[in-house]
C-alpha positions, 0 to 999 in steps of 0.5 A: 500500499502506498501513497495513491492507495491511501489517497484513495480509502480517504477520498472514499470517506463520506465528507473528506476533503483533500488539501495541502495546507503546507506546500511541499507535497503533504496530503492532508485529509480532513473530515468537517474541516478537522484532519483525519490522516496527513501523509508528509512530504518523505512520503514514508507513511500515513499520520493518524489518530488513535483513540487515546495517548495510551493507545498510540503507544501501544501502537508505537511499543508493538513496533506498528507505528511511531510517533507522529512528527509535529501532532499531538501523542495520540497520532502516529505515523504508519509505514505503510510498508511495514503494515498490512493492507487491511491494517492500515485501512483500519488505521485511517477509517478508525481515524476518520471515525474518531474525528468525525465522532467529534464533529457536532450532530448537525455537521455529521447529519449534514456530511451523511446526508442525514 
């Protein structure tokens, strides 16, 4: 799984928007204006939000991810060459659900079409 596949996965999620807010080749994916996935210019993985700092620490300890530079400690960077595609897809979708769940109910309804 690489950058294109990660972008395809993110693009398929309801209300997902792409931007390059810092320039230089970043792929930042947001829902409701809040980021849920980001690929850096180094092109070595995708940063995603986890449910908690403890979850992030566990993934790092298990060597399934590394600390995501410049992000809160609840974020990790997953090397798309080091984990199976289904696990990476699950990490992206989990991050999306966490961020989506933090949006206002009104915005959630607008995004989900209800």
